[in-house]
C-alpha positions as MATLAB code, in Angstrom:
seq = 'MVLYLDSSAAVKLYVAEVGTANVRAAVAADPVIVTARITYVEIAAALAAAARLGRIASIGAVMGAFRAHWPAYVVVEIDRALAESAADLAARHALRGYDAVQLAAALAVAGGNPATVRFATFDAALTSAADAEGLDRGV';
ca = [
     -36.911  -29.178  -25.932;
     -38.354  -25.674  -25.709;
     -39.183  -23.921  -22.403;
     -42.527  -22.128  -22.563;
     -43.482  -19.882  -19.655;
     -47.011  -18.619  -19.282;
     -47.407  -15.382  -17.330;
     -47.991  -17.136  -13.975;
     -44.553  -18.757  -14.377;
     -42.728  -15.848  -15.990;
     -43.752  -13.347  -13.297;
     -41.818  -15.473  -10.809;
     -38.606  -14.258  -12.486;
     -39.408  -10.782  -11.155;
     -41.368  -11.362   -7.937;
     -40.205  -13.767   -5.252;
     -43.036  -16.148   -4.471;
     -43.737  -19.884   -4.278;
     -42.179  -21.469   -7.345;
     -39.625  -18.744   -8.037;
     -36.633  -20.999   -7.423;
     -38.050  -23.662   -9.757;
     -38.670  -21.191  -12.568;
     -35.235  -19.606  -12.175;
     -33.632  -23.067  -12.273;
     -35.568  -23.987  -15.416;
     -34.499  -20.732  -17.097;
     -30.895  -21.243  -15.995;
     -30.950  -24.679  -17.596;
     -32.620  -23.391  -20.773;
     -32.265  -19.598  -21.028;
     -34.408  -19.322  -24.167;
     -37.899  -18.453  -22.958;
     -40.867  -18.775  -25.301;
     -44.152  -17.093  -24.473;
     -47.194  -15.451  -26.072;
     -47.343  -11.729  -26.810;
     -50.115  -11.311  -24.200;
     -47.635  -12.298  -21.485;
     -46.154   -8.791  -21.631;
     -49.456   -7.291  -20.557;
     -50.155   -9.982  -17.987;
     -46.748   -9.586  -16.327;
     -47.130   -5.791  -16.207;
     -50.534   -6.212  -14.574;
     -49.159   -8.772  -12.096;
     -46.265   -6.496  -11.182;
     -48.660   -3.576  -10.618;
     -50.776   -5.802   -8.369;
     -47.686   -6.917   -6.468;
     -46.722   -3.300   -5.913;
     -50.227   -2.409   -4.659;
     -50.035   -5.313   -2.212;
     -46.591   -4.325   -1.003;
     -44.946   -7.490   -2.302;
     -42.329   -5.515   -4.253;
     -40.647   -2.333   -3.065;
     -40.442   -0.456   -6.362;
     -42.651   -1.045   -9.363;
     -40.289    1.081  -11.430;
     -37.225   -1.034  -10.711;
     -39.016   -4.341  -11.239;
     -40.759   -3.152  -14.420;
     -37.391   -1.894  -15.648;
     -35.842   -5.290  -15.081;
     -38.727   -6.987  -16.860;
     -38.635   -4.566  -19.817;
     -34.865   -5.009  -20.108;
     -35.285   -8.798  -20.177;
     -38.282   -8.892  -22.547;
     -36.224   -8.720  -25.809;
     -34.634  -12.042  -24.832;
     -38.022  -13.796  -24.944;
     -39.092  -15.622  -28.086;
     -42.582  -14.222  -28.585;
     -45.442  -16.079  -30.242;
     -47.667  -13.607  -31.990;
     -51.425  -13.875  -31.760;
     -52.897  -14.211  -35.243;
     -56.202  -15.548  -36.552;
     -55.126  -19.196  -36.509;
     -53.811  -18.961  -32.953;
     -56.993  -17.179  -31.778;
     -59.156  -19.882  -33.357;
     -57.065  -22.601  -31.777;
     -57.331  -20.841  -28.412;
     -61.107  -20.667  -28.781;
     -61.263  -24.386  -29.430;
     -59.028  -25.082  -26.421;
     -61.081  -22.799  -24.176;
     -64.198  -24.727  -25.071;
     -62.576  -28.170  -24.799;
     -60.884  -27.537  -21.441;
     -63.095  -24.829  -19.890;
     -60.190  -22.370  -19.847;
     -60.220  -18.609  -19.350;
     -59.464  -16.688  -22.505;
     -55.849  -15.730  -21.935;
     -55.045  -19.164  -20.522;
     -56.356  -20.666  -23.732;
     -54.155  -18.272  -25.695;
     -51.098  -19.401  -23.675;
     -51.907  -23.022  -24.333;
     -52.539  -22.441  -28.029;
     -49.227  -20.594  -28.344;
     -47.313  -23.445  -26.671;
     -48.990  -25.972  -28.943;
     -48.168  -23.837  -31.985;
     -44.523  -23.859  -30.929;
     -44.735  -27.644  -30.582;
     -45.827  -27.951  -34.179;
     -47.702  -31.201  -33.662;
     -45.172  -32.696  -31.280;
     -46.235  -31.468  -27.805;
     -43.552  -33.564  -26.038;
     -40.965  -31.070  -27.394;
     -42.301  -28.219  -25.225;
     -41.773  -27.852  -21.456;
     -44.804  -25.867  -20.435;
     -44.520  -23.956  -17.178;
     -47.635  -22.641  -15.474;
     -48.854  -22.280  -11.904;
     -52.542  -22.333  -12.840;
     -54.282  -25.595  -11.962;
     -56.809  -25.564  -14.822;
     -54.127  -24.684  -17.356;
     -51.850  -27.419  -15.976;
     -54.620  -29.979  -16.466;
     -55.303  -28.786  -19.992;
     -51.590  -28.815  -20.895;
     -51.274  -32.333  -19.523;
     -54.306  -33.439  -21.571;
     -52.727  -31.927  -24.683;
     -49.488  -33.827  -24.079;
     -47.185  -30.975  -23.136;
     -44.255  -31.769  -20.830;
     -44.329  -30.205  -17.352;
     -42.043  -27.192  -17.381;
     -41.134  -26.791  -13.693;
];
């Protein structure tokens, strides 16, 4: 079983919020984290937003921790086939673009057997789409 974190789940490793304990427990149980390349940008944007809102004390320290941890992630690259799959998923499930990319990346990792991927997200629409595609609930 592979643990896939979308950005809404992965950011909880760096910002304490609802769901943080569940994500940390999932990562402790399976420390190999798989995610899409776009997650790097999405986490950086989420951390900047958290800093602006005063939810983290130091963007530098938290970004440093994230950047230090990033090499441990298994990253799914976004190529033509993944982009086309994401486009199909966006249309089929009415997903936002990057959510569709996250789902397509998780399904690519599954290689036709979605039950082998624990997909963690805190986005309701993406959760519904992942369930419809047969992915296991990650957290």
